N, C-alpha and C positions, 0 to 999 in steps of 0.2 A: 433536520437529521435526515438521513438519505439511507434508505434500505434497498439492496438488491439481492434478489434471490437467483440462484442459478442452479442447475442439475448437471450432474457428471455421472458417466457410467462406470463408477469405480466405488469402491466400498468407502464408508464414512471416515475409516481410519487411516486410509491410505490417502485420502484426500487432506485430511488434516495433516497427515506426515509430510505431504508434498508443500501445503502451504507454509507449515513450521520450517521444513528443512531444504525447501527447493528455491527460496528466493534469490539466492546468487545465482542458481541455474536459469530459472524462466524469468526474473526480474528484467534483465535487459530487452526482453523481447515486447514490453509493455510500454504503450505510448508514453513519450516525453522520459523515458527512462535511459540513460547511457550504460550506466552499471551499478552493481549492488555489492557492497562489501560487508561481511559479517566482522563485527567488532568484538562481542563476547557472547558467550554461551555459558550459563550457569544452571546445571540441572539438578533436580532433587528428586525424592521419592514422588512428590505430586505434581511438579511443575517444571516447564524449561522455560528460562528468563533469556531472552535474545536482545542484542541491539545491532541495528545495522547503519551504515552510512550509504545512502543512495546519490547517485550524480545524475542529475537532470540532463536532459537534451534541450539545450536552450531554442534550438529551432522550433519546439512547440509552443514556445510563449508568443504572445501577440507581439508585434512589431514594438509598441509603446514600451511594453515591459523590457524587451530585449534591450532596449537603450540603456535601461536602468539597471538591470541586473547582469553584472558580470557573468561569463559563462562558467568561471571559476568559482562563483558564489552560489550557482543554482543547485545547491546541496541540501538534503534534509536527512533527519536522523529518525529512528524509529526505536522504540523499547516495546517489547512485547512480554506477555507471559501465555502459555500454553499449557493445557490440562488436557486430560483424555475427552474432554466435553468441547473443546475450541479454544479461541484466544482472544485476549483482550491486548489493544496496542494504543499507543500514543505516538504521534508525528510532530516534531518540531521542524519548521522551515527555517533554515539559517539566516536568511536575508530578513525576516522578520523578527528577529529578535528572540527574547526568552519565550518559551512556549510552556505547554503544546498547543499547537495551532489546530490538529485534527485528533480524535479519539474514535475508537469503534471497538467492534466485536466481530468474530467468526464463529458461527454455529454450524456444526455438521450432523445433518439428521438423516437417518435411513429413509430413502424413498420407497415408494409402495411397490415398485417394480425391481428393488434389489440394488439400484445405484445410490448417489447421495444428494441431497438437497442442500446447497450451502446458503446461510443466510448472514450476509455482511450489512451491519448497520454501522453508520458512521456520523459523526457531528464536525462542523467546522466551528472552532472554538477561538475567542479572543480577536477576532477581525472587525467585527461590526462596530466595537466602540472606536475606532480610530487606529492609530499608530504610525508606522512609517516603515518604508524600505529604504535600508542603507542611507539613513537620515532624511530621507524626503518624506515630509509629512503626507499622509493619504487623505485625512479629513473624512469624515462621515461616507460622504458619496464615495470617495475612492476606496475606502474600505469595504463599502458592499459590492462594488465592483470586483475587487479582489476576491473577497468571500465568493461570490458567484463563479469567478474564474477557477478558484480551487475545488469548488463543489462539481462543475462541470469536467475537470480534470480527473478528479476522484472516480465521477461516474463513469468516464472513459475507460480509464484503468481497469474499474470493476468490471466493466463489458468485455474488455479484450482479455482480461484473466480467465475468464470462463474457457476462452480458445486455447489460450498459451498453456495453461495449467494441465489441460486435456492432453495437448500435444506432448508436453515436457512428462508426463506420466506415461504416454503410450510408449514414447522414445525411451524411458528409463526401463519400462517393463520388457521392451523388444531386445534391448541389451542385457537385461537380467536372464531372460530366456535363451539368448544366443551363448552365454557363458558357461 
């Protein structure tokens, strides 16, 4: 389990909307992400269900994995459900076969000074028992190394997202004020 808490100088509902609606906009500025494509949006009175395809930047992979994972296969998919309180999501990394491989949630809490405290909780799933990458068996040791790599990449994305989301929100707010 991985938990990351960060603070933004925006109201919780604005930060939730940025996370839910802005991935295609700010996603490519995150480490290891080349682009993000929205696949589906299904909205109801209580929730918004989204699906995205993420294209990774193979340059962020360790050299050993770059030799095994072709650039066009460094892709992952997310499915998320967003309510007024936050979101839950699951990610499947294509080269690892059937998933999900990661799951987690975002909560958006009012901060004492009027901003927002974002709580990200995530788990790496299904890697520790073995498996393969494009048919190459990982074994227990390889699966643990891969699990650590995925965990560290997720931590890096979470750290960077603090800055990127704030920048994206400020730029969007500036454009709205100028209009």
